[in-house]
C-alpha positions in Angstrom: -60.2 -1.4 15.4 -59.8 -4.9 14.2 -62.4 -6.9 12.5 -62.9 -10.7 13.4 -62.1 -12.9 10.2 -64.7 -15.3 11.5 -67.4 -12.9 11.9 -66.7 -11.6 8.3 -67.1 -15.1 7.0 -70.5 -15.3 8.7 -71.4 -12.3 7.1 -70.4 -13.5 3.9 -72.2 -16.5 4.1 -75.4 -14.8 4.9 -75.2 -12.5 2.1 -74.6 -15.5 -0.5 -77.7 -17.4 1.0 -79.9 -14.1 1.1 -78.6 -12.3 -2.3 -80.9 -14.3 -4.8 -83.9 -13.2 -2.9 -83.2 -9.6 -2.3 -84.3 -8.2 -5.8 -87.5 -10.6 -6.2 -89.6 -8.2 -4.3 -88.6 -5.3 -6.6 -88.7 -7.4 -9.8 -92.5 -8.1 -9.2 -93.4 -4.6 -8.4 -91.8 -3.4 -11.6 -93.6 -6.0 -13.4 -96.9 -5.0 -12.0 -96.1 -1.4 -12.5 -95.0 -1.5 -16.3 -98.0 -3.5 -17.1 -100.4 -0.9 -15.6 -98.7 1.7 -17.3 -99.1 -0.1 -20.6 -102.8 -1.0 -19.7 -103.3 3.1 -19.3 -101.4 4.0 -22.5 -103.5 1.6 -24.7 -106.9 2.8 -23.1 -106.0 6.3 -23.8 -104.8 5.2 -27.5 -108.0 3.0 -27.7 -110.5 4.9 -25.7 -111.4 1.8 -23.7 -111.2 3.7 -20.4 -110.6 1.1 -17.6 -110.9 -2.3 -19.6 -107.1 -2.4 -20.9 -105.7 -1.2 -17.6 -107.5 -3.9 -15.7 -106.5 -6.5 -18.2 -103.0 -5.8 -18.3 -102.7 -5.2 -14.2 -104.0 -8.6 -14.0 -101.9 -10.0 -16.3 -98.8 -8.2 -14.8 -99.6 -9.6 -11.4 -99.8 -13.1 -12.6 -96.8 -12.9 -14.8 -95.0 -11.3 -11.8 -96.0 -14.0 -9.4 -95.4 -16.6 -11.7 -91.8 -15.4 -12.3 -91.4 -15.0 -8.3 -92.5 -18.5 -7.6 -90.3 -20.1 -10.4 -87.3 -18.0 -9.1 -87.8 -19.2 -5.6 -88.3 -22.9 -6.4 -85.2 -22.5 -8.8 -83.1 -21.0 -6.2 -84.2 -23.5 -3.8 -82.6 -26.4 -5.4 
């Protein structure tokens, strides 16, 4: 089976264009998840049941979205 070199060049070009965006969703999800677990751990430690979980999850959402938007703007230049 022969592969067409022009077709491979097109695939490589697509991967180069899409590559920077592939990990952004995972990075956003990991940031939020880590912050929620930190909030849960601190709630158990200081016995402030839902307060720190909510605060840290909101912080994780804002930090993750900020990083996501910053990365999209940076890679768009």
